[in-house]
Each structure stands twice: as structure tokens, then as C-alpha cells.
N, C-alpha and C positions, 0 to 999 in steps of 0.2 A: 674505382679508386675514390676514397673519401676526399672531400676538399681538405686542403691542409694549408696552414700558414707557414710551412717550410717551403721556400721557393728556391729554384736553382737556375744558374746560368750555364743547367742542362736544358621579284623582278616584274595594258589597256587595249582594248580592241582597236583594230585598224581604223584610221580616220585621217582627214587632211591635217597636215602639220600646222601648228600654230605656235609661233615663237613668243614667249612671254619674258619681258625684261622686268626684273624686280628691282626697283630703285632702292638703293640703300642696303640691299641684302648681299652679304659676302658671297663671292663666287670666285675664289682665288685662282682656280684653273681656267676661268672663263668658259665654263661648260655651257653649251646651249641648253636652255630649259624648254622642253617641248611638252605640250599637252594635246593629245597623247602622241607618242612616237608612232608614225605611220608604218614603220618597219618592225614593230613589236606587237605581237598578238597573244593575249592571254588565252590559254586553252582550257576549256571546261570538258572534263571527261564525258564521253558519249554525246557530245554536241557536234553537229555537222558544220563545217566551215567551207565557204567558197573562196578558193585562193586564186581564181582566174586572173584577178588584178595583179597578182604577183608572178605571173607567168614569165619564165626566163630568169628569175632571181634564185639564188641559192637559199635554201631554208635550213635553219639549225634549230633543233629542239633543245631548249634549256630545261633541265630538271633541277629543281631547287627544293630543299627541305627547310622550311621556316620553323620547324618544331624543335623542341629541346630533346627529342629522343629520335633514335633511328627509325626510319619508316620504310615500308615496302614501296618501291617505285614501280616495279614491274613484277608480274607473276612468273616465277620460274616454270618452264614447261619443256619437257623432254621432246615434245613434238614441234616446238617452235623453231623457225628458221633463223631466229635472232639469238645470238650467243651471249652468254653472260661474260662480260669483259674480265671478270675476276679470274677466269681460267687462263688468261694470257698476260694480264698486266703485272709488271714487276711491282712487288708490294713494298719493298724497302730499298733504301739507298745502297745497301750492301749488294743487292742483286744487279745494280747498275754501277759498276766501279768508277766509270769516268763521269762523275757528277761534278762538273766545274762550270764556272761562268766565263764567257768570252771576254768579260770586262776586266778580268784580272788573271794572272797566271798562277796564282797561289791556290792550291786546292784546299778547301776547308774540311777539316776532319770533324764530323759531327760527334759531339760528346753526349752520352745519355744523361738526361736530366730527369731522374725519376725519384720524386720525393717519397719518403716512407709515409704510410697511412697513419697520420697522427691526428686525433680528434682536436678540432679547433676550440671546443668549449672546455676551458680549464676550470675545474671545480676548486673553490677555496678549501683550505685544510678543514675549516669548520664553517658551515653556512650560518651558524649562529654567532660566529666570532664578531665582536664589535668593530674590529678593524675593517670589516667588509663594507661599512658605510661611513667612510671618513669624511671630514669636512673638506671644503673646496681647496683649502690650503694644505699642501703636502710638506711635511717637515723633513723629507729625505735630504741628506747632505750630499754635496757633490765632492767626490774625491779628486784630488789633483795628483798628477804623477810626474816623475822625473825620469830622464833617460837612464836606462840600466835597471829600472825597477822590474821585478818579476811578479807574475800573477798567473793563477790557474784559471783556465777557461775550459768550458765544457762544449763538446761537439756531438752531433747526432751520430748514432750507430745504425747499422742496417736492421737492428732489432727494435727500432722505434724508441730507443731510450737515449740517454745522454751519458757520455763518459769523459773523463778528464784527459782527452787526447792531447790537449795543449797545456798540460801542467807545466808550471814554471816557464811560461812564455816570457821573453825579454822585450821590454819596450825599446825599440830601435830608432823610431822616428816620432817626433812630435810635430805635426803639421798645423796649419792654421785652423783646420776643421777636423782633424783626425789624430788618433794615436795609431801607430803601426806596431803590432806585437809579432814576435817571431819565435816559433818553436822549432829548433833544429832537429833533423833526423838524418841518420846515416844514409848516404847514397844521394841525398838531395843537397844541392849547393845553390843557395840563394844569396846573392851578394848584397852588401849594404847599399850599393848603388841602385840595385833593383828595388829594394825596399823604399829608398828615398824617392825614386821615380814613381812608385805606386802611391806614395803620400802626395807627391806633387800633382799627380794625375787626379786624385780625388779632390784635392784643394782647387784645381783648375775648373772642375765641373760642379762643385758644391753649390755655389750661388746661382749658376745657370740652371741646374736641375731643379733646385727648390723653387725657383721662380716659375717654372712651368708646371711642376708636379706637386707643389705645396711644401710647407715647412715640415721639418722633422720635430717640431715642438708644438705645444698647444697652449695658447694664452688662456687666462682665466675666463675671458669673455667668450671663448670658444667651447667651454665645457658644456656638455649636453645637459638638458634640463629634465631628463626622465625622472619620474618620481622615485624609482629605485635605482637610480644610476650609481654605479660603484666607482668611486674616485680612487680607491686605495689599492686596487690590484695591480695597476700599472706603475712602473717606476716614475719618478718625477721627470716630466718632460715639459715643465712650465716655461723653460727658457732654452735657448740654443746651447747645445753641448757638443763636445767633440765626439765623433763617431769612432768606435773601436774597430780597427781592421785587424783581424786575427789571422795570421799566415801560418799554416801548419799542414800536415798531411791529413787531409779530410778522410774520415773513415779508417785511418790508419791502414791504408790499402796499397801503399807504394810498393812496386816491384821494379826491378831494373828493366828499362825499355817500355814502361807503361805508356800507352798511347790512348787510353780511354778512361773516363772517370768523370768526376765532378769538378768544375772550375771553382764554384763558389756557391754560397746560399745565404739567405736571410731567414731567420726563424723568429716569429713573433713571441715564442716562448721566452726568449731572452729579454723581452721588455716587461715580462710579468715578474712581480716580486716572488721570491722563493716560496712564501706562504701559500701562493696560488698555483704553484707549479706541480703540486702533487708529488708523485714519485720521481719526477724528472728534475733535472738540474738547470735552473735559469742562471744566465750570466748577469742578469740584472743590469743591463746596459743596452744602449743602442749600438748594435755591432753587426759586422759583416764577416762571414767566414770565407777565406780564400785558400785554395790548395797551393801548397808550396812547390810541388813538382811542376805544376802547369805554369806557375809564375816563372819558374826557371826556364822552361822550354818553349813557352808560348805567351810571351809578355803581352803582345798587342791584344790577344783575345781575352786575357785577364783584365786588361784596362777597360775593354768594352763590357766585360762582366761586372766590373765595379759599378758602372752606370746602371746596368740592368738590375742588380741586386739592391742598389740604393733606392731605386724606384719602388721596389717591393716594401722597403721600410717606410718610405714616404706614403705609400698607398695604405699601409696599415694604420698609420697615424691619421691620415686625412679621410679615409673612407670607413674606418672602423672605430678607432678610439674617439674621434671627435663626434661620432654619432652615438656611441655609448653601449655599455654593457648594462643589462638590466636583469632583475630577478623575476623569474616566472615560477609557476607551480612546480615545474620539473627541473628547476635549477637556474643556472646563470647562462645567459645567451648574449651574443653580440647582436645589436639591433640591425646592423648592416654588415653583410658578409659577401664579398665578391666571389664569383665563380673563378675557377682557375684560368679559363680562357681569357677573361676580361683583364685580370691582373697581369698575366703573362703577355697579353697583347700590348698593354701599356708599357711594360718593361722593354719589349722589343722596339716599340715606337721611340722610347727613350734612347735606346742604343742608336737608332736611326738619326735622331736629332743631335746626339752628342758625337757622332762619327767625325764630322768635320772639326768640331771643337777639340777633339783629341788628335787630329791629324792622321786618322787611320783610313785605310782603304776598305772597300766593301768585303774583302776576304775576312776581315775581323768583325764584321757587323752582321745584322740579321738578314741582309740581302742574300747572303750565301745560302739561306734556307729556301730561296725561291726556285732553285732547280727542283727541289723535292715537291714544292707546291705545284709545279707544272705537270706533274704526273696525275693522270685521271684517277689512278688508284689512291692518290693522296687527297686531292681536293674534293673527291667524292665522300671521304670520311667526315668532312666538316670540322668545325672547331667547338661546337656546343658541348660535346662530351669529351673530356680530356682522356686521351688514351694512355695505355701503359706499355711497357716493353719497348720494342723498336717502333711500334706504332705512334709513340709519343713524338717522333720526328715530324709526322704529319700534323699533329696537333699544333706544334710550334710553328710549322710552315704556314698552315692555314690561318692561324690567329694573326701571325705577322702580316700576311698578305692583306687581310681585312683591315688591320690597323694602318698599314701603309696606304691603303685605299682611302680610308677616312682622312688621314693626314694630307695626302696630295690632292684631294678633291674639296676639302672643307677648310684647310689651312691650319696654321700653328695655333692661332687663337682658339680654334675649335678644340684642339688637343688640350690646351691649358684649361678650358672650361670643363672638358670631359674628365680630366684628372682631378679637378678640385671641387666639382659640384657634390652634393650630398647623396647622390644616387650611385648605384652600381649596375653592372651588366647591361641588358637591353634598355632599361629605363634611363641609365646614364647616357647612353648613345642618343636616345630620343630627346631627352631634356637638353642636351648640349646642342643638338641640331636646331631645336626650337629657339633656344635662347640666343644662338648665334645668327639666326635669321637665314639659315641655309634653305635652299629651295626644297630639298627633300626634308620631310618633317618627322620621320620616325625611323627606328631601327629597321623595321620591315621594308620600308621604302628604300633605304640605303642598301640593304641586303639584296633587294630585287635588281638593283643596278650593278651588283657585283659581277654579274656574268660578263660584263664588258672587259674585265680583267683577263678573262680567258679567250673570249671571241675577238676582241679588238685590242690586243696588247700593245700595238704601236701607235694607236690612234690618240691624238691630242685633243679631239673635239668631243670625246665621250667621257664617261666616268671610268677612266682607266688609271693605271699607275704611271702613265707616261706624262706626268706633269711635275715640274719642279716647284717647290715652295720656298719662300725666304721672307724673313721679317726681322727687323731690328728692334730691340727693346732696351730700355734703360733698366738693367737688372738691379742696379744699386750696389751697395757694399763696396768692396774693393774692385769689383768687375766693371761697373759702369755700363757703357753701351756695348751690346753684343748682337751680332747678326747670326741667326740660326738659318741654315740652308740645307735642304734635302733635295738631292738631284732626282730628276725624272728616272723612272725605271721602265725600260722597254723589255718586256719578258720574251719577246721574239728573238732577243740576242742571247738568251740563256740556253746552253746546250742541255737537253733533257735526256736524250738517249744517243750515245755515240754510234758511229757507223758500224763499228765492230759488234755492237750489241743489238743493232736493228735487224733482227731475224725476219724471215718470211712471215712467221706467226705474228710478230708484232706489227709488221708493215700492213697486213690486211686489216688490222684493228683500227689504226689511226688515220684520220683525215690528213691527206697530203703526204703520207709516209711512203717510202719505198725501201725495199730490202737493201742493206749495205750502205745506206745513206744516213748521215746524222740527222736527228730530229731536233729542231730548235723551237722553243716557246711552249705554251700550254698545250697539252694533248687534247685533241678533240676526237671523239669516237666516230668511226664510220657507221653507216646506217644499220648494218647487221650486228652491231655490238651495243651492249648497254649493261648497266648494273641492275641487279634485282633489288638491292637495298641501297639506301642513301643515309648517311649519318646526319646527326644534328647540325643544322646550318651548313650541310654539305651541298655541293653543286657540281654538275657536269654538263657537257654540251655534246650533242650528237648531230653530225652532218646528215641531213635527210635527203639531200640531193637538189636538183634543179626542178623548180615547180613547173609542171606541164611535161616534164621529161622523166625524171626519176620519181617525182612525187606527184600524185594525182591532185588535180585542182579541186577535187571534192575530198576534204580531209576530215577524218574523225579519229580521235584517240579513244580506243575502246576500253571500257572498264574490265572486259574479259582479259585484257592484256595488263592493265595497271592495277586492277583490284578496285574495291569500292573506295568511296571518298576517304582518303587517308591523310589529308593535309599537305600532300606534296603539290607544289606549284609547277605547272608546265607552261612554257611559252614557245612560240615560234618566232624566230628572228630572221628577217630577210635581208640579204646582202646582194649587191650587184655582182 
């Protein structure tokens, strides 16, 4: 799938432990910093290791792909006694119907969030048009609206174009920071109270969200200084303006009893002037699209969606517009362009941060994706390459798990820096770690510790999700002082496979599983199972057994099994 600006609210060798205390460096979860970890052994393929000092300990093999593309982790062999786990692993949530969290009784219905493949580089109507190089001051006028006004808005279609799905939308609510427009449709009943609550919800999080994730406007002092920077293709965002929230039947796809679809989206096309939108139709405003049917039947999830999609808008302004569009020999390009995983990760972290602000429980937030992350067939796919179809559920689950890991181990200040620095993707993660003084100093170093989320889900002394974070800020505006709090997440409390779905075939595959018994927490493969391939930034863990009993004290991972040097990282982790 091409990257798109349409977004939807669809791991050192063994040695003695040395504890290093870093004075003045943030360590919000009070994680011990060890150099190196005596229970963590990096494995080089075809090298012999003496594990006799670890006799009696349980050994787990961590397989991690730090590459941006899928890699071969093991060589498929029909003669091998080790089975490819893909033959048994449930691949989608639909194959495991009882995907619920023990932390709440409400089952979360996953909604597909599959953006159409729309090229992010928008070509001006004429590259020689003098309007392509406007002065720093933009003469665009700001329109004011009154209740009852009507306006035609355009929405995305499944054929990657825009259509007047929301023609003659009526302005129903004018909030402090938003306009709420509504297009009625037969069969869908959205009340004025629901629309007012939607506006109130957005107003309640606007100042809080922009404080963490950056403003929705760009001051003249923030304009990029690229020689060929184009000032005139984007609508005027030189000052704060109200955000248009357009409520209508997205995709014009409503049918009676509809229980899947798209809750909402942000599309950067809407912030381009029509002259630069080509054959598409720009709404020429900062706007969010919300599905009327889901506002009617699933209000809380739509409220969480508002925070998610607003982050995408803020992300576009702070990570793209403020960095600049420039003219190259082959046309116009954004200087800075986030990968989907990075942008979606920050939107789900935003939902996480805003959950308590909105008074919602985890069933309406990204935590409900963690049941899916727990599956080996999911966290093995990684998050570096955004999937399509039902596999997109895994992409969302994996990206959120990594974002929640960054948040709960490095703090809210870290996320603020990550969202507002001038970098994207892996470089943004690295630069935020460096500038925040975190003990781990790179994306790769953080990713290498991510295995603890799977292997030690309940541990509070390692880099896990089981840490709460909280901080009070003076946000300013009408909000003033606000405390952001994100609760600890113990993945071992999440039901991954129900007792009725734990067949004998599944039970022999997973460490600690037994047929007919429910399986909680991240899945760890038994020694006789593995994946032949591993996705970009994918990870999985194999229980190798007890050293000296199940696992020989002289250990070598053979290239005849894994293939030649392919960039996959292997580690042995030892536990009592």
C-alpha cells in the first residue's frame, strides 16, 4: 500500500551485572539500567556458546527483525522436526471470536481502517503558475459561519476520488474550537444532543492535545526556509481557527444493521487549495470526517476517534507543513513524510493519553487492540510495513503496543518531544530519546528491549507495559492545569484464546498452554514451533527449555537453519 495522508480511526553477551545510575536522566518507570544484562545473550549465527553457567534456567530465544522489510528467520524444510507456526496460528481476530479483555466486560468490535491508495504528492495545476511561489503572507480570508448555515463538503470514495457525499450539510453546533456540520440520511438518527456532546468533547481535549502534539497552525516564524519552499499550496493556517467536524455517512455505505465500517478520518487533501488538488476536491479547511451511523450507535468510540484523527491533522501541520514542500526536478515533494506506522502509533498514543480526559474506559481506547497483539501470528508481522485487509488489525495492534511501550517507559515529556521534533519515524524516536536523556539512546536500542513486553508482561522492573505514567502541566488557555495519567498495562490479564478455542493443535504450539484451558497474555511458542519469516520490526519468542535438561549447555544456532546473514537479531534470555 502506498503511504497516504488519508488516515482513519480504522534487543550484549553474558557478563556480571553492573547497575548504572544516571543522575538527572529521566527514568519515569524507575527501570534498572544494566550494562550488560547477565540474563541476555546476543546470538551470532554459527558461533558456539557455553551455557553451563545458566544450567537450570529456562531459556527463551527472541527473534527480532530490525529491518524495514520482511526477512527470513528460519529456512523452511520438509525434513525438519520443527514446525512452521503459521500452519496452526489463528491469523485474524475473526478466527478467535472471544477476543475480550478481563479488565472490562464490553467486547470491542474492530473496525477496518483501510485508507485508499492516494498519492501524497499533489501536483499544482500548473508548475509554472506564479501562485506556486507566494510571499510569506497569505491573503486568504477566513469565513465566519452562523448556526443553520449550509455548506457542501466532499468526502473520499472507495475509488480514490472525492464526492459531494455531504452536500448541503447544516451547521448544528459552534463550539469554542470547532464547527459541527451534519448531513442527515434516511435510517440514521443523530440527535442534536449527540452533536453538541461531540463538540463539547472536542473542545475539552483541544488545548490538551495541542499542548502535547503541537498546534494546528503555523506562525510566520515557523515557516520553512527552503529555497523553493511553496507557501501558497496550503490554506492559510497562520493563526488558530475552528476545526470543521463533518458528520455524515462516510462512503455513502450505510445499510440497516451495519456493524463495520469507518468511524472517521483526516485527509491532508482538505488543507490544500483547490488549485493544487488536481482532479480531486479539497474542502479547503482543517476538518475531520466522522461517520454519522457510528456516532449514533457507538458514541464513546467516536469520541476516542476524534482525538485519534485530530492527532493526524496536528501531525501533518507539525511534521510536514512546518518542514516544507519543495520543488525538485521531478516535481513537488514534502521534505518530511511520516511512515504510516509512525503516524498511527502517535494517534493511538494520543487516544491513550486522552482516555481519562474523556472519562472513557479501555474498551473505547487502543488498549482493546492488545488482545490481538498478544497473538504470535500478529506481533510476528511487526509494524514497519503497514498491512492491508484484515492484516491491518495487526499493524494497528503492533504499532500501538510499541507506542505504549515508549510512553510508559520514557514518559509523557518524551511523547511531547517525539510529536513535536522535526524528525519522523525511527529518527524521531532516536532524537527524542537523546534529547530527553533516556538511558536507551536509539530506536534500535528501544526496539531490542521490546521483547520484555512479551516475555515479562507483568514485570515492573523491566522495560514492560506494566508501568503507570502521570504528569501535571499548565496547558494554558481556558484549561490551565491538567494531569495526564496512563495506567499500567499487564498483558498477562488479557484473554488471548478462550478455553473453547484452545484446541489440542494450538496447545502443543504455545508455551504454558493446555487444551481446553484459556490462554492469557502474549503467546510464546514452544521449542518445536517457529516462523519461517518475520515482518518489518516484527518479534516473537520461543521457549527453548531448561538449560542442561532440554537445551544443551553447548549451544549453536546454525546458518543451515536460519540462512545466511539476513539482518535478523537473535537473543537468548534466561529466567529462573
